[in-house]
LUMMARBA-815475 format. One record per residue (C-alpha): residue number from 1; y, z, x. Coordinates in steps of 0.02 Angstrom, whole numbers, plus 50000, padded with zeros to 5 digits. Layout:
N
[rec NUM; [Y; Z; X]]
...
END
This chain:
186
[rec 1; [48147; 48213; 47975]]
[rec 2; [48136; 48378; 48067]]
[rec 3; [48267; 48515; 48075]]
[rec 4; [48319; 48540; 48258]]
[rec 5; [48453; 48671; 48220]]
[rec 6; [48328; 48814; 48237]]
[rec 7; [48296; 48757; 48418]]
[rec 8; [48480; 48735; 48462]]
[rec 9; [48535; 48910; 48409]]
[rec 10; [48444; 49007; 48547]]
[rec 11; [48513; 48889; 48681]]
[rec 12; [48688; 48909; 48613]]
[rec 13; [48674; 49100; 48616]]
[rec 14; [48598; 49095; 48790]]
[rec 15; [48736; 48980; 48854]]
[rec 16; [48869; 49089; 48774]]
[rec 17; [48796; 49248; 48852]]
[rec 18; [48785; 49165; 49022]]
[rec 19; [48966; 49105; 49007]]
[rec 20; [49025; 49281; 48964]]
[rec 21; [48926; 49351; 49111]]
[rec 22; [49007; 49227; 49232]]
[rec 23; [49180; 49264; 49162]]
[rec 24; [49156; 49453; 49180]]
[rec 25; [49089; 49433; 49357]]
[rec 26; [49240; 49326; 49403]]
[rec 27; [49360; 49452; 49330]]
[rec 28; [49278; 49594; 49425]]
[rec 29; [49307; 49504; 49591]]
[rec 30; [49487; 49462; 49544]]
[rec 31; [49529; 49638; 49483]]
[rec 32; [49563; 49718; 49652]]
[rec 33; [49684; 49587; 49719]]
[rec 34; [49771; 49572; 49551]]
[rec 35; [49790; 49761; 49537]]
[rec 36; [49857; 49771; 49715]]
[rec 37; [49984; 49634; 49676]]
[rec 38; [50034; 49722; 49514]]
[rec 39; [50060; 49887; 49607]]
[rec 40; [50164; 49804; 49743]]
[rec 41; [50276; 49717; 49618]]
[rec 42; [50302; 49864; 49500]]
[rec 43; [50281; 50017; 49613]]
[rec 44; [50142; 50075; 49499]]
[rec 45; [50018; 50197; 49575]]
[rec 46; [50137; 50255; 49710]]
[rec 47; [50153; 50089; 49799]]
[rec 48; [50328; 50074; 49876]]
[rec 49; [50431; 49918; 49854]]
[rec 50; [50465; 49798; 49998]]
[rec 51; [50649; 49759; 50025]]
[rec 52; [50715; 49606; 50116]]
[rec 53; [50882; 49683; 50165]]
[rec 54; [50946; 49857; 50200]]
[rec 55; [51046; 49956; 50075]]
[rec 56; [51235; 49945; 50071]]
[rec 57; [51264; 50073; 49932]]
[rec 58; [51256; 50262; 49949]]
[rec 59; [51206; 50356; 49792]]
[rec 60; [51244; 50529; 49726]]
[rec 61; [51082; 50625; 49756]]
[rec 62; [50992; 50695; 49906]]
[rec 63; [50805; 50695; 49930]]
[rec 64; [50687; 50777; 50052]]
[rec 65; [50564; 50648; 50117]]
[rec 66; [50401; 50724; 50179]]
[rec 67; [50283; 50627; 50291]]
[rec 68; [50097; 50648; 50263]]
[rec 69; [49974; 50574; 50388]]
[rec 70; [49786; 50552; 50366]]
[rec 71; [49671; 50473; 50494]]
[rec 72; [49500; 50404; 50455]]
[rec 73; [49362; 50488; 50558]]
[rec 74; [49309; 50317; 50627]]
[rec 75; [49482; 50285; 50701]]
[rec 76; [49497; 50369; 50869]]
[rec 77; [49686; 50382; 50864]]
[rec 78; [49813; 50522; 50859]]
[rec 79; [49960; 50482; 50745]]
[rec 80; [50115; 50588; 50713]]
[rec 81; [50279; 50551; 50624]]
[rec 82; [50442; 50577; 50718]]
[rec 83; [50483; 50718; 50595]]
[rec 84; [50383; 50816; 50467]]
[rec 85; [50522; 50788; 50342]]
[rec 86; [50703; 50730; 50329]]
[rec 87; [50843; 50747; 50202]]
[rec 88; [50930; 50588; 50149]]
[rec 89; [51052; 50526; 50019]]
[rec 90; [51000; 50387; 49901]]
[rec 91; [51044; 50220; 49977]]
[rec 92; [51047; 50290; 50154]]
[rec 93; [50952; 50178; 50276]]
[rec 94; [50825; 50277; 50376]]
[rec 95; [50754; 50219; 50542]]
[rec 96; [50609; 50323; 50604]]
[rec 97; [50442; 50296; 50688]]
[rec 98; [50265; 50358; 50701]]
[rec 99; [50192; 50388; 50873]]
[rec 100; [50012; 50327; 50892]]
[rec 101; [49891; 50353; 51036]]
[rec 102; [49721; 50275; 51061]]
[rec 103; [49618; 50420; 51131]]
[rec 104; [49464; 50313; 51164]]
[rec 105; [49416; 50207; 51313]]
[rec 106; [49406; 50044; 51214]]
[rec 107; [49539; 49939; 51124]]
[rec 108; [49550; 49979; 50938]]
[rec 109; [49631; 49882; 50797]]
[rec 110; [49701; 49992; 50660]]
[rec 111; [49803; 49979; 50504]]
[rec 112; [49878; 50095; 50374]]
[rec 113; [49885; 50104; 50186]]
[rec 114; [50024; 50198; 50103]]
[rec 115; [50084; 50275; 49942]]
[rec 116; [50223; 50383; 49873]]
[rec 117; [50212; 50545; 49774]]
[rec 118; [50270; 50565; 49639]]
[rec 119; [50207; 50393; 49594]]
[rec 120; [50356; 50361; 49479]]
[rec 121; [50472; 50367; 49631]]
[rec 122; [50381; 50222; 49714]]
[rec 123; [50483; 50096; 49615]]
[rec 124; [50638; 50161; 49706]]
[rec 125; [50561; 50183; 49880]]
[rec 126; [50614; 50024; 49971]]
[rec 127; [50531; 49981; 50136]]
[rec 128; [50627; 49859; 50244]]
[rec 129; [50514; 49866; 50396]]
[rec 130; [50348; 49955; 50418]]
[rec 131; [50208; 49959; 50544]]
[rec 132; [50093; 49960; 50393]]
[rec 133; [50135; 49777; 50355]]
[rec 134; [50034; 49720; 50506]]
[rec 135; [49880; 49770; 50604]]
[rec 136; [49909; 49872; 50763]]
[rec 137; [49805; 49852; 50921]]
[rec 138; [49804; 49994; 51045]]
[rec 139; [49725; 49978; 51215]]
[rec 140; [49631; 50128; 51289]]
[rec 141; [49748; 50279; 51303]]
[rec 142; [49898; 50172; 51251]]
[rec 143; [50041; 50259; 51161]]
[rec 144; [50160; 50161; 51049]]
[rec 145; [50305; 50197; 50932]]
[rec 146; [50277; 50112; 50764]]
[rec 147; [50442; 50082; 50671]]
[rec 148; [50480; 50121; 50490]]
[rec 149; [50644; 50074; 50402]]
[rec 150; [50670; 50122; 50220]]
[rec 151; [50793; 50186; 50090]]
[rec 152; [50787; 50261; 49916]]
[rec 153; [50867; 50143; 49790]]
[rec 154; [51022; 50227; 49715]]
[rec 155; [50959; 50171; 49543]]
[rec 156; [50846; 50324; 49550]]
[rec 157; [51003; 50427; 49513]]
[rec 158; [51000; 50361; 49334]]
[rec 159; [50813; 50384; 49302]]
[rec 160; [50794; 50528; 49179]]
[rec 161; [50609; 50547; 49216]]
[rec 162; [50649; 50588; 49398]]
[rec 163; [50805; 50695; 49372]]
[rec 164; [50714; 50854; 49426]]
[rec 165; [50629; 50776; 49576]]
[rec 166; [50707; 50818; 49744]]
[rec 167; [50558; 50791; 49860]]
[rec 168; [50463; 50629; 49890]]
[rec 169; [50308; 50621; 49999]]
[rec 170; [50270; 50463; 50095]]
[rec 171; [50085; 50464; 50137]]
[rec 172; [49993; 50353; 50261]]
[rec 173; [49807; 50337; 50288]]
[rec 174; [49760; 50256; 50453]]
[rec 175; [49592; 50172; 50474]]
[rec 176; [49504; 50056; 50595]]
[rec 177; [49511; 49872; 50554]]
[rec 178; [49339; 49814; 50606]]
[rec 179; [49367; 49633; 50553]]
[rec 180; [49474; 49544; 50680]]
[rec 181; [49589; 49406; 50620]]
[rec 182; [49506; 49288; 50745]]
[rec 183; [49337; 49322; 50661]]
[rec 184; [49400; 49261; 50491]]
[rec 185; [49358; 49079; 50459]]
[rec 186; [49505; 48977; 50398]]
END
């Protein structure tokens, strides 16, 4: 009778190593969508919350909201907020817009990513409607007003970590969306 255990051990180790490799590879592909979902749910990393309804409560504090706009060099658009900044009370519903112009002679699909600074305030920055939720298509030389509706949750009034904060910056980065929805296979 021969001892086959010495031949089984290397295969077991090899199978275990391969299994760990596949698991780590799978986790690396899942990390980005899971992190994005985590940030959207918690406001972590400066990601504002998405609200279903507008605010009905007005809080006690006032904030200056600054608008920061960045445009990717590949996107041949001009984008400007309606105002550089506004002053609002917590709970106050704000309707504003960004004006965008396609300065090229071809149609361009664009989209925007966003964040809030300081990042801790993102949990209280509630977006009701935003052009950043969907892709925008601008025809050559077309100008559009892109709506934004938001409020600062009055619960921020009780957050001790943000008691000295009076300015919140809402930052957008616009970039060209080169993958068209019609190109994506269902």
